[in-house]
Each structure stands twice: as structure tokens, then as C-alpha cells.
N, CA, C and O atoms as CSV, one atom per row, in Angstrom:
chain,resi,resn,atom,element,x,y,z
A,1,MET,N,N,-76.692,1.452,-55.447
A,1,MET,CA,C,-76.291,1.116,-54.111
A,1,MET,C,C,-76.374,-0.385,-53.879
A,1,MET,O,O,-75.541,-0.969,-53.186
A,2,GLN,N,N,-77.386,-0.994,-54.465
A,2,GLN,CA,C,-77.593,-2.410,-54.330
A,2,GLN,C,C,-76.425,-3.177,-54.941
A,2,GLN,O,O,-76.034,-4.218,-54.413
A,3,THR,N,N,-75.869,-2.693,-56.026
A,3,THR,CA,C,-74.757,-3.379,-56.675
A,3,THR,C,C,-73.503,-3.346,-55.818
A,3,THR,O,O,-72.712,-4.289,-55.835
A,4,GLN,N,N,-73.317,-2.257,-55.062
A,4,GLN,CA,C,-72.136,-2.182,-54.203
A,4,GLN,C,C,-72.234,-3.178,-53.056
A,4,GLN,O,O,-71.242,-3.818,-52.709
A,5,ASN,N,N,-73.398,-3.316,-52.474
A,5,ASN,CA,C,-73.573,-4.282,-51.394
A,5,ASN,C,C,-73.338,-5.704,-51.907
A,5,ASN,O,O,-72.714,-6.535,-51.248
A,6,ARG,N,N,-73.863,-5.948,-53.111
A,6,ARG,CA,C,-73.668,-7.259,-53.698
A,6,ARG,C,C,-72.189,-7.508,-53.996
A,6,ARG,O,O,-71.688,-8.615,-53.796
A,7,PHE,N,N,-71.511,-6.496,-54.465
A,7,PHE,CA,C,-70.074,-6.596,-54.746
A,7,PHE,C,C,-69.300,-6.920,-53.460
A,7,PHE,O,O,-68.447,-7.807,-53.445
A,8,PHE,N,N,-69.607,-6.198,-52.399
A,8,PHE,CA,C,-68.912,-6.440,-51.132
A,8,PHE,C,C,-69.261,-7.815,-50.551
A,8,PHE,O,O,-68.411,-8.472,-49.950
A,9,ASP,N,N,-70.495,-8.238,-50.731
A,9,ASP,CA,C,-70.879,-9.575,-50.278
A,9,ASP,C,C,-70.091,-10.641,-51.026
A,9,ASP,O,O,-69.583,-11.591,-50.430
A,10,ASP,N,N,-69.997,-10.467,-52.340
A,10,ASP,CA,C,-69.228,-11.423,-53.139
A,10,ASP,C,C,-67.750,-11.403,-52.755
A,10,ASP,O,O,-67.098,-12.442,-52.653
A,11,LEU,N,N,-67.253,-10.215,-52.551
A,11,LEU,CA,C,-65.848,-10.079,-52.145
A,11,LEU,C,C,-65.615,-10.738,-50.781
A,11,LEU,O,O,-64.590,-11.386,-50.569
A,12,SER,N,N,-66.543,-10.573,-49.886
A,12,SER,CA,C,-66.454,-11.179,-48.564
A,12,SER,C,C,-66.467,-12.707,-48.664
A,12,SER,O,O,-65.673,-13.384,-48.010
A,13,ARG,N,N,-67.364,-13.237,-49.477
A,13,ARG,CA,C,-67.431,-14.694,-49.668
A,13,ARG,C,C,-66.136,-15.213,-50.288
A,13,ARG,O,O,-65.632,-16.262,-49.887
A,14,LEU,N,N,-65.609,-14.496,-51.246
A,14,LEU,CA,C,-64.361,-14.891,-51.897
A,14,LEU,C,C,-63.202,-14.903,-50.901
A,14,LEU,O,O,-62.388,-15.826,-50.891
A,15,ALA,N,N,-63.138,-13.868,-50.068
A,15,ALA,CA,C,-62.075,-13.802,-49.060
A,15,ALA,C,C,-62.220,-14.927,-48.043
A,15,ALA,O,O,-61.225,-15.533,-47.647
A,16,SER,N,N,-63.431,-15.211,-47.623
A,16,SER,CA,C,-63.666,-16.307,-46.669
A,16,SER,C,C,-63.243,-17.634,-47.268
A,16,SER,O,O,-62.606,-18.449,-46.601
A,17,GLY,N,N,-63.593,-17.850,-48.516
A,17,GLY,CA,C,-63.188,-19.079,-49.191
A,17,GLY,C,C,-61.680,-19.191,-49.317
A,17,GLY,O,O,-61.114,-20.270,-49.140
A,18,ALA,N,N,-61.035,-18.080,-49.622
A,18,ALA,CA,C,-59.574,-18.085,-49.755
A,18,ALA,C,C,-58.911,-18.390,-48.410
A,18,ALA,O,O,-57.951,-19.159,-48.346
A,19,PHE,N,N,-59.423,-17.788,-47.345
A,19,PHE,CA,C,-58.853,-18.053,-46.018
A,19,PHE,C,C,-59.074,-19.510,-45.614
A,19,PHE,O,O,-58.205,-20.132,-45.003
A,20,GLY,N,N,-60.239,-20.045,-45.958
A,20,GLY,CA,C,-60.509,-21.455,-45.675
A,20,GLY,C,C,-59.550,-22.362,-46.430
A,20,GLY,O,O,-59.049,-23.346,-45.885
A,21,ALA,N,N,-59.300,-22.023,-47.686
A,21,ALA,CA,C,-58.374,-22.825,-48.499
A,21,ALA,C,C,-56.954,-22.741,-47.946
A,21,ALA,O,O,-56.244,-23.744,-47.879
A,22,VAL,N,N,-56.547,-21.533,-47.552
A,22,VAL,CA,C,-55.207,-21.359,-46.987
A,22,VAL,C,C,-55.085,-22.140,-45.683
A,22,VAL,O,O,-54.051,-22.753,-45.420
A,23,SER,N,N,-56.127,-22.121,-44.876
A,23,SER,CA,C,-56.126,-22.865,-43.623
A,23,SER,C,C,-56.003,-24.363,-43.886
A,23,SER,O,O,-55.274,-25.059,-43.180
A,24,GLY,N,N,-56.710,-24.861,-44.893
A,24,GLY,CA,C,-56.623,-26.271,-45.257
A,24,GLY,C,C,-55.234,-26.645,-45.742
A,24,GLY,O,O,-54.700,-27.694,-45.384
A,25,VAL,N,N,-54.652,-25.772,-46.566
A,25,VAL,CA,C,-53.290,-26.022,-47.061
A,25,VAL,C,C,-52.308,-26.028,-45.897
A,25,VAL,O,O,-51.395,-26.852,-45.848
A,26,ARG,N,N,-52.500,-25.114,-44.975
A,26,ARG,CA,C,-51.606,-25.033,-43.808
A,26,ARG,C,C,-51.672,-26.318,-42.985
A,26,ARG,O,O,-50.634,-26.866,-42.615
A,27,SER,N,N,-52.875,-26.803,-42.696
A,27,SER,CA,C,-52.998,-28.031,-41.906
A,27,SER,C,C,-52.429,-29.230,-42.664
A,27,SER,O,O,-51.835,-30.120,-42.055
A,28,GLU,N,N,-52.605,-29.260,-43.976
A,28,GLU,CA,C,-52.039,-30.345,-44.786
A,28,GLU,C,C,-50.505,-30.299,-44.756
A,28,GLU,O,O,-49.857,-31.339,-44.636
A,29,MET,N,N,-49.935,-29.117,-44.863
A,29,MET,CA,C,-48.475,-28.972,-44.813
A,29,MET,C,C,-47.936,-29.391,-43.446
A,29,MET,O,O,-46.898,-30.048,-43.366
A,30,GLU,N,N,-48.632,-29.015,-42.372
A,30,GLU,CA,C,-48.202,-29.415,-41.027
A,30,GLU,C,C,-48.222,-30.933,-40.879
A,30,GLU,O,O,-47.297,-31.514,-40.311
A,31,ALA,N,N,-49.263,-31.573,-41.382
A,31,ALA,CA,C,-49.373,-33.034,-41.290
A,31,ALA,C,C,-48.245,-33.705,-42.072
A,31,ALA,O,O,-47.627,-34.650,-41.583
A,32,ARG,N,N,-47.980,-33.224,-43.272
A,32,ARG,CA,C,-46.895,-33.815,-44.072
A,32,ARG,C,C,-45.536,-33.583,-43.429
A,32,ARG,O,O,-44.682,-34.470,-43.437
A,33,PHE,N,N,-45.335,-32.402,-42.876
A,33,PHE,CA,C,-44.072,-32.105,-42.206
A,33,PHE,C,C,-43.899,-33.014,-40.991
A,33,PHE,O,O,-42.808,-33.535,-40.757
A,34,ARG,N,N,-44.958,-33.205,-40.224
A,34,ARG,CA,C,-44.915,-34.062,-39.041
A,34,ARG,C,C,-44.591,-35.503,-39.441
A,34,ARG,O,O,-43.768,-36.157,-38.802
A,35,ASP,N,N,-45.241,-35.997,-40.503
A,35,ASP,CA,C,-44.983,-37.355,-40.987
A,35,ASP,C,C,-43.527,-37.519,-41.423
A,35,ASP,O,O,-42.884,-38.517,-41.097
A,36,GLN,N,N,-43.020,-36.548,-42.152
A,36,GLN,CA,C,-41.635,-36.609,-42.620
A,36,GLN,C,C,-40.669,-36.583,-41.441
A,36,GLN,O,O,-39.689,-37.328,-41.419
A,37,LEU,N,N,-40.941,-35.744,-40.482
A,37,LEU,CA,C,-40.082,-35.662,-39.299
A,37,LEU,C,C,-40.094,-36.974,-38.524
A,37,LEU,O,O,-39.046,-37.422,-38.061
A,38,GLU,N,N,-41.255,-37.593,-38.376
A,38,GLU,CA,C,-41.347,-38.887,-37.695
A,38,GLU,C,C,-40.549,-39.950,-38.439
A,38,GLU,O,O,-39.877,-40.767,-37.810
A,39,ARG,N,N,-40.613,-39.950,-39.771
A,39,ARG,CA,C,-39.831,-40.916,-40.549
A,39,ARG,C,C,-38.338,-40.712,-40.339
A,39,ARG,O,O,-37.587,-41.678,-40.201
A,40,ILE,N,N,-37.914,-39.474,-40.314
A,40,ILE,CA,C,-36.487,-39.181,-40.110
A,40,ILE,C,C,-36.049,-39.641,-38.726
A,40,ILE,O,O,-34.998,-40.266,-38.582
A,41,LEU,N,N,-36.851,-39.335,-37.709
A,41,LEU,CA,C,-36.501,-39.721,-36.346
A,41,LEU,C,C,-36.493,-41.238,-36.161
A,41,LEU,O,O,-35.647,-41.768,-35.441
A,42,GLU,N,N,-37.421,-41.934,-36.801
A,42,GLU,CA,C,-37.427,-43.389,-36.720
A,42,GLU,C,C,-36.179,-43.968,-37.371
A,42,GLU,O,O,-35.644,-44.974,-36.904
A,43,GLY,N,N,-35.718,-43.350,-38.431
A,43,GLY,CA,C,-34.506,-43.805,-39.099
A,43,GLY,C,C,-33.259,-43.578,-38.265
A,43,GLY,O,O,-32.245,-44.248,-38.461
A,44,MET,N,N,-33.329,-42.634,-37.333
A,44,MET,CA,C,-32.172,-42.344,-36.483
A,44,MET,C,C,-32.080,-43.305,-35.302
A,44,MET,O,O,-31.118,-43.252,-34.536
A,45,ASN,N,N,-33.078,-44.186,-35.145
A,45,ASN,CA,C,-33.083,-45.186,-34.094
A,45,ASN,C,C,-32.993,-44.541,-32.697
A,45,ASN,O,O,-32.208,-44.971,-31.853
A,46,LEU,N,N,-33.790,-43.531,-32.482
A,46,LEU,CA,C,-33.827,-42.857,-31.191
A,46,LEU,C,C,-34.780,-43.583,-30.261
A,46,LEU,O,O,-35.713,-44.253,-30.705
A,47,VAL,N,N,-34.536,-43.444,-28.961
A,47,VAL,CA,C,-35.379,-44.082,-27.959
A,47,VAL,C,C,-36.456,-43.098,-27.504
A,47,VAL,O,O,-36.223,-41.892,-27.434
A,48,ARG,N,N,-37.625,-43.627,-27.200
A,48,ARG,CA,C,-38.705,-42.769,-26.714
A,48,ARG,C,C,-38.465,-42.407,-25.256
A,48,ARG,O,O,-37.747,-43.109,-24.545
A,49,ARG,N,N,-39.058,-41.327,-24.823
A,49,ARG,CA,C,-38.854,-40.803,-23.464
A,49,ARG,C,C,-39.280,-41.820,-22.399
A,49,ARG,O,O,-38.593,-41.984,-21.390
A,50,GLU,N,N,-40.408,-42.500,-22.621
A,50,GLU,CA,C,-40.896,-43.477,-21.642
A,50,GLU,C,C,-39.895,-44.617,-21.471
A,50,GLU,O,O,-39.633,-45.056,-20.352
A,51,GLU,N,N,-39.335,-45.094,-22.585
A,51,GLU,CA,C,-38.354,-46.171,-22.519
A,51,GLU,C,C,-37.100,-45.704,-21.797
A,51,GLU,O,O,-36.528,-46.443,-20.997
A,52,PHE,N,N,-36.674,-44.476,-22.079
A,52,PHE,CA,C,-35.492,-43.930,-21.425
A,52,PHE,C,C,-35.694,-43.848,-19.922
A,52,PHE,O,O,-34.808,-44.224,-19.153
A,53,GLU,N,N,-36.854,-43.359,-19.498
A,53,GLU,CA,C,-37.140,-43.230,-18.063
A,53,GLU,C,C,-37.173,-44.602,-17.397
A,53,GLU,O,O,-36.701,-44.748,-16.270
A,54,ALA,N,N,-37.726,-45.613,-18.077
A,54,ALA,CA,C,-37.783,-46.964,-17.513
A,54,ALA,C,C,-36.372,-47.527,-17.325
A,54,ALA,O,O,-36.069,-48.100,-16.278
A,55,VAL,N,N,-35.520,-47.371,-18.318
A,55,VAL,CA,C,-34.148,-47.870,-18.220
A,55,VAL,C,C,-33.366,-47.094,-17.162
A,55,VAL,O,O,-32.539,-47.665,-16.452
A,56,LYS,N,N,-33.627,-45.812,-17.064
A,56,LYS,CA,C,-32.967,-44.983,-16.057
A,56,LYS,C,C,-33.334,-45.461,-14.648
A,56,LYS,O,O,-32.473,-45.544,-13.772
A,57,ALA,N,N,-34.611,-45.774,-14.438
A,57,ALA,CA,C,-35.051,-46.283,-13.136
A,57,ALA,C,C,-34.421,-47.642,-12.838
A,57,ALA,O,O,-34.026,-47.913,-11.704
A,58,MET,N,N,-34.329,-48.494,-13.859
A,58,MET,CA,C,-33.704,-49.806,-13.665
A,58,MET,C,C,-32.227,-49.651,-13.310
A,58,MET,O,O,-31.722,-50.367,-12.445
A,59,ALA,N,N,-31.540,-48.734,-13.959
A,59,ALA,CA,C,-30.123,-48.509,-13.676
A,59,ALA,C,C,-29.933,-47.969,-12.257
A,59,ALA,O,O,-28.993,-48.370,-11.570
A,60,ALA,N,N,-30.800,-47.077,-11.814
A,60,ALA,CA,C,-30.701,-46.540,-10.456
A,60,ALA,C,C,-30.928,-47.640,-9.431
A,60,ALA,O,O,-30.243,-47.687,-8.410
A,61,LYS,N,N,-31.887,-48.528,-9.696
A,61,LYS,CA,C,-32.152,-49.641,-8.779
A,61,LYS,C,C,-30.956,-50.594,-8.744
A,61,LYS,O,O,-30.552,-51.051,-7.675
A,62,ALA,N,N,-30.397,-50.889,-9.910
A,62,ALA,CA,C,-29.235,-51.779,-9.970
A,62,ALA,C,C,-28.044,-51.165,-9.237
A,62,ALA,O,O,-27.314,-51.870,-8.541
A,63,ARG,N,N,-27.844,-49.854,-9.391
A,63,ARG,CA,C,-26.750,-49.178,-8.698
A,63,ARG,C,C,-26.945,-49.246,-7.182
A,63,ARG,O,O,-25.989,-49.480,-6.442
A,64,SER,N,N,-28.169,-49.045,-6.724
A,64,SER,CA,C,-28.467,-49.115,-5.303
A,64,SER,C,C,-28.203,-50.522,-4.764
A,64,SER,O,O,-27.595,-50.688,-3.707
A,65,GLU,N,N,-28.668,-51.532,-5.505
A,65,GLU,CA,C,-28.435,-52.909,-5.086
A,65,GLU,C,C,-26.951,-53.233,-5.075
A,65,GLU,O,O,-26.488,-53.945,-4.184
A,66,GLN,N,N,-26.198,-52.733,-6.037
A,66,GLN,CA,C,-24.763,-52.974,-6.080
A,66,GLN,C,C,-24.079,-52.346,-4.868
A,66,GLN,O,O,-23.200,-52.964,-4.266
A,67,GLU,N,N,-24.469,-51.137,-4.509
A,67,GLU,CA,C,-23.879,-50.482,-3.346
A,67,GLU,C,C,-24.201,-51.249,-2.074
A,67,GLU,O,O,-23.345,-51.379,-1.199
A,68,ASP,N,N,-25.432,-51.761,-1.957
A,68,ASP,CA,C,-25.804,-52.570,-0.795
A,68,ASP,C,C,-24.960,-53.839,-0.728
A,68,ASP,O,O,-24.472,-54.219,0.336
A,69,LEU,N,N,-24.795,-54.487,-1.876
A,69,LEU,CA,C,-23.975,-55.707,-1.900
A,69,LEU,C,C,-22.512,-55.414,-1.582
A,69,LEU,O,O,-21.855,-56.217,-0.920
A,70,GLU,N,N,-21.996,-54.285,-2.041
A,70,GLU,CA,C,-20.615,-53.915,-1.715
A,70,GLU,C,C,-20.454,-53.703,-0.213
A,70,GLU,O,O,-19.450,-54.112,0.370
A,71,ARG,N,N,-21.444,-53.062,0.414
A,71,ARG,CA,C,-21.384,-52.869,1.866
A,71,ARG,C,C,-21.432,-54.207,2.593
A,71,ARG,O,O,-20.676,-54.428,3.539
A,72,ARG,N,N,-22.314,-55.095,2.158
A,72,ARG,CA,C,-22.406,-56.414,2.801
A,72,ARG,C,C,-21.116,-57.194,2.623
A,72,ARG,O,O,-20.655,-57.855,3.553
A,73,LEU,N,N,-20.528,-57.124,1.428
A,73,LEU,CA,C,-19.279,-57.825,1.173
A,73,LEU,C,C,-18.158,-57.276,2.036
A,73,LEU,O,O,-17.367,-58.038,2.590
A,74,SER,N,N,-18.086,-55.954,2.152
A,74,SER,CA,C,-17.051,-55.348,2.999
A,74,SER,C,C,-17.219,-55.775,4.446
A,74,SER,O,O,-16.235,-56.059,5.129
A,75,ALA,N,N,-18.462,-55.823,4.922
A,75,ALA,CA,C,-18.717,-56.246,6.299
A,75,ALA,C,C,-18.326,-57.708,6.491
A,75,ALA,O,O,-17.734,-58.064,7.510
A,76,LEU,N,N,-18.648,-58.545,5.529
A,76,LEU,CA,C,-18.274,-59.955,5.627
A,76,LEU,C,C,-16.764,-60.134,5.571
A,76,LEU,O,O,-16.213,-60.957,6.302
A,77,GLU,N,N,-16.087,-59.377,4.713
A,77,GLU,CA,C,-14.627,-59.467,4.637
A,77,GLU,C,C,-13.983,-59.008,5.935
A,77,GLU,O,O,-13.015,-59.612,6.398
A,78,ALA,N,N,-14.519,-57.936,6.528
A,78,ALA,CA,C,-13.976,-57.453,7.805
A,78,ALA,C,C,-14.213,-58.488,8.887
A,78,ALA,O,O,-13.338,-58.737,9.717
A,79,ARG,N,N,-15.394,-59.093,8.882
A,79,ARG,CA,C,-15.695,-60.117,9.875
A,79,ARG,C,C,-14.801,-61.337,9.696
A,79,ARG,O,O,-14.342,-61.931,10.672
A,80,LEU,N,N,-14.561,-61.702,8.453
A,80,LEU,CA,C,-13.698,-62.843,8.160
A,80,LEU,C,C,-12.259,-62.536,8.546
A,80,LEU,O,O,-11.570,-63.403,9.082
A,81,ALA,N,N,-11.798,-61.333,8.287
A,81,ALA,CA,C,-10.421,-60.957,8.631
A,81,ALA,C,C,-10.243,-60.931,10.148
A,81,ALA,O,O,-9.169,-61.276,10.639
A,82,GLY,N,N,-11.251,-60.538,10.888
A,82,GLY,CA,C,-11.175,-60.487,12.343
A,82,GLY,C,C,-11.255,-61.849,12.982
A,82,GLY,O,O,-10.779,-62.028,14.103
A,83,HIS,N,N,-11.836,-62.809,12.310
A,83,HIS,CA,C,-12.013,-64.150,12.854
A,83,HIS,C,C,-11.325,-65.183,11.984
A,83,HIS,O,O,-11.939,-66.186,11.622
A,84,ALA,N,N,-10.070,-64.964,11.641
A,84,ALA,CA,C,-9.339,-65.905,10.800
A,84,ALA,C,C,-9.162,-67.197,11.574
A,84,ALA,O,O,-8.808,-67.153,12.752
A,85,PRO,N,N,-9.395,-68.350,10.954
A,85,PRO,CA,C,-9.250,-69.631,11.670
A,85,PRO,C,C,-7.793,-69.879,12.037
A,85,PRO,O,O,-6.880,-69.532,11.288
A,86,ALA,N,N,-7.597,-70.473,13.178
A,86,ALA,CA,C,-6.239,-70.787,13.646
A,86,ALA,C,C,-5.690,-71.929,12.822
A,86,ALA,O,O,-6.445,-72.785,12.361
A,87,GLU,N,N,-4.375,-71.950,12.632
A,87,GLU,CA,C,-3.731,-73.039,11.905
A,87,GLU,C,C,-3.819,-74.279,12.782
A,87,GLU,O,O,-3.214,-74.343,13.851
A,88,GLY,N,N,-4.535,-75.203,12.342
A,88,GLY,CA,C,-4.728,-76.433,13.108
A,88,GLY,C,C,-5.306,-77.464,12.182
A,88,GLY,O,O,-4.958,-77.537,11.003
A,89,ALA,N,N,-6.169,-78.238,12.714
A,89,ALA,CA,C,-6.768,-79.317,11.933
A,89,ALA,C,C,-7.589,-78.749,10.781
A,89,ALA,O,O,-7.593,-79.305,9.683
A,90,ALA,N,N,-8.278,-77.650,11.030
A,90,ALA,CA,C,-9.098,-77.071,9.973
A,90,ALA,C,C,-8.218,-76.486,8.880
A,90,ALA,O,O,-8.564,-76.569,7.701
A,91,GLY,N,N,-7.099,-75.904,9.245
A,91,GLY,CA,C,-6.214,-75.307,8.260
A,91,GLY,C,C,-5.522,-76.345,7.414
A,91,GLY,O,O,-5.273,-76.092,6.235
A,92,LYS,N,N,-5.195,-77.520,7.966
A,92,LYS,CA,C,-4.508,-78.567,7.213
A,92,LYS,C,C,-5.461,-79.295,6.278
A,92,LYS,O,O,-5.031,-79.878,5.283
A,93,ALA,N,N,-6.725,-79.266,6.584
A,93,ALA,CA,C,-7.686,-79.979,5.747
A,93,ALA,C,C,-7.865,-79.285,4.404
A,93,ALA,O,O,-8.246,-79.922,3.422
A,94,ARG,N,N,-7.601,-78.021,4.357
A,94,ARG,CA,C,-7.749,-77.281,3.102
A,94,ARG,C,C,-6.557,-77.514,2.200
A,94,ARG,O,O,-5.424,-77.610,2.670
A,95,THR,N,N,-6.806,-77.604,0.928
A,95,THR,CA,C,-5.711,-77.683,-0.031
A,95,THR,C,C,-5.652,-76.343,-0.738
A,95,THR,O,O,-6.690,-75.805,-1.122
A,96,PRO,N,N,-4.464,-75.795,-0.917
A,96,PRO,CA,C,-4.360,-74.487,-1.566
A,96,PRO,C,C,-4.791,-74.589,-3.025
A,96,PRO,O,O,-4.628,-75.622,-3.675
A,97,LYS,N,N,-5.335,-73.504,-3.508
A,97,LYS,CA,C,-5.753,-73.442,-4.908
A,97,LYS,C,C,-4.516,-73.353,-5.785
A,97,LYS,O,O,-3.575,-72.639,-5.441
A,98,PRO,N,N,-4.491,-74.047,-6.889
A,98,PRO,CA,C,-3.356,-73.879,-7.808
A,98,PRO,C,C,-3.443,-72.501,-8.457
A,98,PRO,O,O,-4.527,-72.009,-8.767
A,99,ALA,N,N,-2.282,-71.895,-8.653
A,99,ALA,CA,C,-2.234,-70.558,-9.260
A,99,ALA,C,C,-2.606,-70.668,-10.726
A,99,ALA,O,O,-2.216,-71.613,-11.412
A,100,ARG,N,N,-3.357,-69.699,-11.192
A,100,ARG,CA,C,-3.707,-69.659,-12.604
A,100,ARG,C,C,-2.529,-69.107,-13.382
A,100,ARG,O,O,-1.676,-68.417,-12.823
A,101,ALA,N,N,-2.480,-69.405,-14.654
A,101,ALA,CA,C,-1.355,-68.983,-15.485
A,101,ALA,C,C,-1.249,-67.461,-15.551
A,101,ALA,O,O,-0.139,-66.929,-15.596
A,102,ASP,N,N,-2.365,-66.756,-15.556
A,102,ASP,CA,C,-2.303,-65.309,-15.670
A,102,ASP,C,C,-1.883,-64.658,-14.355
A,102,ASP,O,O,-1.388,-63.531,-14.371
A,103,GLU,N,N,-2.066,-65.333,-13.213
A,103,GLU,CA,C,-1.662,-64.763,-11.927
A,103,GLU,C,C,-0.180,-64.999,-11.641
A,103,GLU,O,O,0.450,-64.190,-10.960
A,104,SER,N,N,0.383,-66.091,-12.149
A,104,SER,CA,C,1.765,-66.413,-11.830
A,104,SER,C,C,2.738,-65.703,-12.759
A,104,SER,O,O,3.945,-65.731,-12.518
A,105,GLY,N,N,2.252,-65.082,-13.788
A,105,GLY,CA,C,3.136,-64.359,-14.690
A,105,GLY,C,C,3.608,-65.218,-15.835
A,105,GLY,O,O,4.316,-64.732,-16.718
A,106,GLU,N,N,3.231,-66.499,-15.844
A,106,GLU,CA,C,3.628,-67.392,-16.930
A,106,GLU,C,C,2.602,-67.307,-18.036
A,106,GLU,O,O,1.427,-67.040,-17.786
A,107,ALA,N,N,3.034,-67.528,-19.226
A,107,ALA,CA,C,2.111,-67.474,-20.361
A,107,ALA,C,C,1.724,-68.821,-20.873
A,107,ALA,O,O,0.951,-68.920,-21.826
């Protein structure tokens, strides 16, 4: 009876050791796979999520500022169109801009 208990104890120790070894191999394989995947992704020149979010926020801010400037420009143009200076001394003092070659149709 004593030999059977010893046999099962040895078998138990052997199984525990095997499971420990398999667990170690598994963690080693995961680490190597992770390293390889990181190398592949770095080679693809992908952007990290934090950088993407930062650029996205900057683009949204720039778009908002552009819309504000467009509204201000439209308001100024409307104000200028409503208050066009009368042809007089102020109008004669200005010299017209020469037409650019691309606007006049000449090459």
C-alpha cells in the first residue's frame, strides 16, 4: 500500500512539474508573439491612439476657428457692401489694382 501512495505522489509531482513547464512555455510564447507583433506594427508606421486623439482635437479646434472667421468675414463683407464709399475725393485717390495675368486670361 505504501508503494502505491509513493507512486501517486511521484506522479502528482511529475504532473505539477509538467504543468509548470507548460505554463512557462506559454508565457514565453506570448511574450515572443507580442514582441513580433509590436515590430510588425512599428514597421507599418501606425500612429498611437493618444497621438490620434490629440490631432483630432486640434483639427476640431481649427475647424471651429475657421467657421468663426468665416462668419466674421461674411459680416464684414456685408457691412462693407452696405456702406460702400461714394465716388468722390476718396474714390479718386485710389488707384485700381493691375489685373494679374491669370485673371485676364492672358498667358
